[in-house]
N, CA, C and O atoms as a CHARMM CRD file, in Angstrom:
* protein
*
  180
    1    1 MET  N     33.88900  11.53100  59.12900 PROA 1      0.00000
    2    1 MET  CA    34.95400  10.87700  57.94200 PROA 1      0.00000
    3    1 MET  C     34.16800  10.00000  57.05700 PROA 1      0.00000
    4    1 MET  O     34.45000   9.80500  55.87400 PROA 1      0.00000
    5    2 ALA  N     32.98900   9.38500  57.79300 PROA 2      0.00000
    6    2 ALA  CA    32.36400   8.43100  56.78000 PROA 2      0.00000
    7    2 ALA  C     31.63500   9.27100  55.58200 PROA 2      0.00000
    8    2 ALA  O     31.44000   8.73900  54.49000 PROA 2      0.00000
    9    3 ILE  N     31.30800  10.39700  55.81200 PROA 3      0.00000
   10    3 ILE  CA    30.47000  11.24500  54.94200 PROA 3      0.00000
   11    3 ILE  C     31.34600  11.89300  54.14100 PROA 3      0.00000
   12    3 ILE  O     30.93600  12.16000  53.01200 PROA 3      0.00000
   13    4 SER  N     32.58100  12.25600  54.46700 PROA 4      0.00000
   14    4 SER  CA    33.52900  13.04900  53.75800 PROA 4      0.00000
   15    4 SER  C     34.27700  12.44800  52.64700 PROA 4      0.00000
   16    4 SER  O     34.71400  13.10300  51.70100 PROA 4      0.00000
   17    5 PHE  N     34.42200  11.07500  52.80200 PROA 5      0.00000
   18    5 PHE  CA    35.16100  10.38300  51.93300 PROA 5      0.00000
   19    5 PHE  C     34.24000  10.03400  50.65800 PROA 5      0.00000
   20    5 PHE  O     34.65600  10.32000  49.53500 PROA 5      0.00000
   21    6 PRO  N     32.92000   9.38000  50.84000 PROA 6      0.00000
   22    6 PRO  CA    32.37700   9.36400  49.88600 PROA 6      0.00000
   23    6 PRO  C     31.88500  10.83000  49.23100 PROA 6      0.00000
   24    6 PRO  O     31.61000  10.85500  48.03100 PROA 6      0.00000
   25    7 ALA  N     31.79500  11.86800  49.91800 PROA 7      0.00000
   26    7 ALA  CA    31.57100  13.29500  49.29100 PROA 7      0.00000
   27    7 ALA  C     32.58300  13.62400  48.18300 PROA 7      0.00000
   28    7 ALA  O     32.39300  13.88800  46.99600 PROA 7      0.00000
   29    8 MET  N     33.74800  13.53000  48.92600 PROA 8      0.00000
   30    8 MET  CA    35.05300  13.77700  47.71900 PROA 8      0.00000
   31    8 MET  C     35.16100  12.82700  46.69900 PROA 8      0.00000
   32    8 MET  O     35.65000  13.20400  45.63400 PROA 8      0.00000
   33    9 PHE  N     34.82200  11.74400  46.81200 PROA 9      0.00000
   34    9 PHE  CA    34.69100  10.68700  45.49600 PROA 9      0.00000
   35    9 PHE  C     33.83700  11.19500  44.53800 PROA 9      0.00000
   36    9 PHE  O     34.15000  11.47700  43.38200 PROA 9      0.00000
   37   10 VAL  N     32.51700  11.32900  45.16000 PROA 10     0.00000
   38   10 VAL  CA    31.52800  12.03500  44.10500 PROA 10     0.00000
   39   10 VAL  C     31.94200  13.42700  43.61500 PROA 10     0.00000
   40   10 VAL  O     31.60800  13.69300  42.46000 PROA 10     0.00000
   41   11 VAL  N     32.51600  14.22200  44.20200 PROA 11     0.00000
   42   11 VAL  CA    33.21200  15.60400  43.50900 PROA 11     0.00000
   43   11 VAL  C     33.98800  15.37600  42.67900 PROA 11     0.00000
   44   11 VAL  O     34.02200  16.00200  41.61900 PROA 11     0.00000
   45   12 PHE  N     34.97500  14.19400  43.05800 PROA 12     0.00000
   46   12 PHE  CA    36.14900  13.88200  42.12400 PROA 12     0.00000
   47   12 PHE  C     35.63900  13.41400  40.42300 PROA 12     0.00000
   48   12 PHE  O     36.00500  13.76200  39.30100 PROA 12     0.00000
   49   13 VAL  N     34.57100  12.41300  40.98200 PROA 13     0.00000
   50   13 VAL  CA    33.74400  12.10500  39.54600 PROA 13     0.00000
   51   13 VAL  C     32.96500  12.63100  38.71900 PROA 13     0.00000
   52   13 VAL  O     32.82100  12.25200  37.55700 PROA 13     0.00000
   53   14 VAL  N     32.13100  13.97900  39.49600 PROA 14     0.00000
   54   14 VAL  CA    31.73900  15.12900  38.57000 PROA 14     0.00000
   55   14 VAL  C     32.67300  15.74800  37.94400 PROA 14     0.00000
   56   14 VAL  O     32.58100  15.92000  36.72800 PROA 14     0.00000
   57   15 THR  N     33.64400  16.15500  38.59400 PROA 15     0.00000
   58   15 THR  CA    34.68000  17.05000  38.14600 PROA 15     0.00000
   59   15 THR  C     35.51800  16.33900  36.91200 PROA 15     0.00000
   60   15 THR  O     35.70100  17.04900  35.92300 PROA 15     0.00000
   61   16 PHE  N     35.95000  15.23200  36.89600 PROA 16     0.00000
   62   16 PHE  CA    36.44500  14.68100  35.92300 PROA 16     0.00000
   63   16 PHE  C     35.71900  13.98400  34.70400 PROA 16     0.00000
   64   16 PHE  O     36.36700  13.54300  33.75500 PROA 16     0.00000
   65   17 SER  N     34.29100  13.90400  34.77700 PROA 17     0.00000
   66   17 SER  CA    33.60600  13.47700  33.77500 PROA 17     0.00000
   67   17 SER  C     33.03700  14.76800  33.13600 PROA 17     0.00000
   68   17 SER  O     32.51300  14.76900  32.02300 PROA 17     0.00000
   69   18 ALA  N     33.17100  15.84000  33.89700 PROA 18     0.00000
   70   18 ALA  CA    32.35100  17.08200  33.42100 PROA 18     0.00000
   71   18 ALA  C     32.65600  17.35200  31.86500 PROA 18     0.00000
   72   18 ALA  O     31.74400  17.65100  31.09500 PROA 18     0.00000
   73   19 PRO  N     33.90900  17.23600  31.47400 PROA 19     0.00000
   74   19 PRO  CA    34.27200  17.47900  30.00600 PROA 19     0.00000
   75   19 PRO  C     33.41900  16.50600  29.05300 PROA 19     0.00000
   76   19 PRO  O     33.08000  16.80600  27.90800 PROA 19     0.00000
   77   20 TRP  N     33.15400  15.41300  29.63800 PROA 20     0.00000
   78   20 TRP  CA    32.42000  14.65700  28.67500 PROA 20     0.00000
   79   20 TRP  C     31.15600  14.95300  28.68500 PROA 20     0.00000
   80   20 TRP  O     30.62600  15.11100  27.58500 PROA 20     0.00000
   81   21 TRP  N     30.42200  15.09000  29.77500 PROA 21     0.00000
   82   21 TRP  CA    28.91200  15.56500  29.73500 PROA 21     0.00000
   83   21 TRP  C     28.57200  16.80100  29.50900 PROA 21     0.00000
   84   21 TRP  O     27.41700  17.04600  29.16100 PROA 21     0.00000
   85   22 VAL  N     29.62800  17.93900  29.68300 PROA 22     0.00000
   86   22 VAL  CA    29.18500  19.28300  29.07100 PROA 22     0.00000
   87   22 VAL  C     29.45200  19.20000  27.52300 PROA 22     0.00000
   88   22 VAL  O     28.70800  19.82000  26.76300 PROA 22     0.00000
   89   23 ALA  N     30.41800  18.50400  27.07500 PROA 23     0.00000
   90   23 ALA  CA    30.44600  18.43800  25.50700 PROA 23     0.00000
   91   23 ALA  C     29.17100  17.62700  24.84300 PROA 23     0.00000
   92   23 ALA  O     28.61400  17.97500  23.80200 PROA 23     0.00000
   93   24 ARG  N     28.88200  16.69700  25.48900 PROA 24     0.00000
   94   24 ARG  CA    27.43700  15.90300  25.00500 PROA 24     0.00000
   95   24 ARG  C     26.35400  16.86100  24.83300 PROA 24     0.00000
   96   24 ARG  O     25.72700  17.04100  23.79000 PROA 24     0.00000
   97   25 ARG  N     26.15900  17.55700  26.11800 PROA 25     0.00000
   98   25 ARG  CA    25.00400  18.63700  26.21200 PROA 25     0.00000
   99   25 ARG  C     25.15500  19.65600  25.04000 PROA 25     0.00000
  100   25 ARG  O     24.23900  19.95600  24.27400 PROA 25     0.00000
  101   26 ASN  N     26.62000  20.22300  24.99000 PROA 26     0.00000
  102   26 ASN  CA    26.77200  21.40400  24.01400 PROA 26     0.00000
  103   26 ASN  C     26.50400  21.00300  22.46900 PROA 26     0.00000
  104   26 ASN  O     25.99200  21.69000  21.58600 PROA 26     0.00000
  105   27 ARG  N     27.04500  19.58000  22.40600 PROA 27     0.00000
  106   27 ARG  CA    26.93000  19.26700  20.95200 PROA 27     0.00000
  107   27 ARG  C     25.21200  19.37700  20.49200 PROA 27     0.00000
  108   27 ARG  O     24.75100  19.86000  19.45800 PROA 27     0.00000
  109   28 ARG  N     24.49200  18.75700  21.63700 PROA 28     0.00000
  110   28 ARG  CA    23.07000  18.78900  21.21600 PROA 28     0.00000
  111   28 ARG  C     22.44800  19.94400  20.90300 PROA 28     0.00000
  112   28 ARG  O     21.53200  19.93300  20.08100 PROA 28     0.00000
  113   29 HSD  N     22.90600  21.23900  21.58700 PROA 29     0.00000
  114   29 HSD  CA    22.56300  22.28200  21.37900 PROA 29     0.00000
  115   29 HSD  C     22.83200  23.17200  20.01700 PROA 29     0.00000
  116   29 HSD  O     22.04900  23.79900  19.30400 PROA 29     0.00000
  117   30 GLN  N     24.45700  22.94400  19.93800 PROA 30     0.00000
  118   30 GLN  CA    24.94300  23.60800  18.60800 PROA 30     0.00000
  119   30 GLN  C     24.17600  22.67400  17.39500 PROA 30     0.00000
  120   30 GLN  O     23.96600  23.20900  16.30600 PROA 30     0.00000
  121   31 GLU  N     23.79800  21.36300  17.61400 PROA 31     0.00000
  122   31 GLU  CA    23.40000  20.74000  16.33200 PROA 31     0.00000
  123   31 GLU  C     21.74200  21.50100  16.10200 PROA 31     0.00000
  124   31 GLU  O     21.39500  21.77200  14.95200 PROA 31     0.00000
  125   32 GLU  N     20.92300  21.76000  17.13100 PROA 32     0.00000
  126   32 GLU  CA    19.74900  22.44800  17.06300 PROA 32     0.00000
  127   32 GLU  C     19.97300  23.81000  16.28200 PROA 32     0.00000
  128   32 GLU  O     19.22700  24.12500  15.35500 PROA 32     0.00000
  129   33 ILE  N     21.04100  24.61300  16.69800 PROA 33     0.00000
  130   33 ILE  CA    21.39400  25.98900  16.26600 PROA 33     0.00000
  131   33 ILE  C     21.54700  25.89800  14.83700 PROA 33     0.00000
  132   33 ILE  O     21.04400  26.65900  14.01000 PROA 33     0.00000
  133   34 ASP  N     22.37500  24.78000  14.59000 PROA 34     0.00000
  134   34 ASP  CA    22.70100  24.57800  12.89500 PROA 34     0.00000
  135   34 ASP  C     21.75200  24.20400  12.24200 PROA 34     0.00000
  136   34 ASP  O     21.74200  24.48900  11.04400 PROA 34     0.00000
  137   35 ARG  N     20.83900  23.57700  12.71900 PROA 35     0.00000
  138   35 ARG  CA    19.65300  23.17300  11.93600 PROA 35     0.00000
  139   35 ARG  C     18.62700  24.31600  11.66900 PROA 35     0.00000
  140   35 ARG  O     18.09200  24.31600  10.56000 PROA 35     0.00000
  141   36 TRP  N     18.25500  25.40000  12.66300 PROA 36     0.00000
  142   36 TRP  CA    17.71400  26.62100  12.53800 PROA 36     0.00000
  143   36 TRP  C     18.53300  27.40900  11.46600 PROA 36     0.00000
  144   36 TRP  O     17.93200  27.87600  10.49800 PROA 36     0.00000
  145   37 ARG  N     19.84200  27.57000  11.59700 PROA 37     0.00000
  146   37 ARG  CA    20.48500  28.42600  10.52800 PROA 37     0.00000
  147   37 ARG  C     20.43000  27.72900   9.33200 PROA 37     0.00000
  148   37 ARG  O     20.37200  28.53700   8.40500 PROA 37     0.00000
  149   38 GLN  N     20.42300  26.45200   8.90700 PROA 38     0.00000
  150   38 GLN  CA    20.14200  26.02900   7.69000 PROA 38     0.00000
  151   38 GLN  C     18.76300  26.12000   7.28700 PROA 38     0.00000
  152   38 GLN  O     18.60600  26.28300   6.07700 PROA 38     0.00000
  153   39 TRP  N     17.74000  26.05800   7.98300 PROA 39     0.00000
  154   39 TRP  CA    16.52400  26.36500   7.69200 PROA 39     0.00000
  155   39 TRP  C     16.27900  27.83100   7.12000 PROA 39     0.00000
  156   39 TRP  O     15.70300  28.13300   6.07500 PROA 39     0.00000
  157   40 MET  N     16.98700  28.84500   8.27400 PROA 40     0.00000
  158   40 MET  CA    17.04700  30.24500   7.75600 PROA 40     0.00000
  159   40 MET  C     17.50400  30.50800   6.38300 PROA 40     0.00000
  160   40 MET  O     16.96200  31.19400   5.51700 PROA 40     0.00000
  161   41 ASP  N     18.75100  29.74300   6.33500 PROA 41     0.00000
  162   41 ASP  CA    19.16600  30.16800   5.01100 PROA 41     0.00000
  163   41 ASP  C     18.27500  29.59900   3.79500 PROA 41     0.00000
  164   41 ASP  O     18.13000  30.26400   2.76900 PROA 41     0.00000
  165   42 GLU  N     17.72200  28.41200   3.95600 PROA 42     0.00000
  166   42 GLU  CA    16.75700  28.05000   2.76700 PROA 42     0.00000
  167   42 GLU  C     15.81400  28.81600   2.65000 PROA 42     0.00000
  168   42 GLU  O     15.34100  28.98400   1.52600 PROA 42     0.00000
  169   43 GLN  N     15.24600  29.52800   3.82400 PROA 43     0.00000
  170   43 GLN  CA    14.12900  30.55500   3.76400 PROA 43     0.00000
  171   43 GLN  C     14.66700  32.14300   3.28200 PROA 43     0.00000
  172   43 GLN  O     13.92100  33.10100   3.08100 PROA 43     0.00000
  173   44 HSD  N     15.93500  32.13400   3.17900 PROA 44     0.00000
  174   44 HSD  CA    16.54700  33.61400   2.66000 PROA 44     0.00000
  175   44 HSD  C     16.45300  34.43700   3.50300 PROA 44     0.00000
  176   44 HSD  O     16.28400  35.60900   3.16400 PROA 44     0.00000
  177   45 LEU  N     16.52600  34.10700   4.75700 PROA 45     0.00000
  178   45 LEU  CA    16.08800  35.16500   5.97100 PROA 45     0.00000
  179   45 LEU  C     17.62500  35.64800   6.38300 PROA 45     0.00000
  180   45 LEU  O     17.79400  36.47000   7.28400 PROA 45     0.00000
């Protein structure tokens, strides 16, 4: 019991905070992709 309640709380926090940190991670990757695309457009590739 002493382990299961804290574990359930951690799973709850990770699950409901996931949209925030997944969006943050994806935004960083998308910005890098956009920079590469812009560079390629400038080079006419």
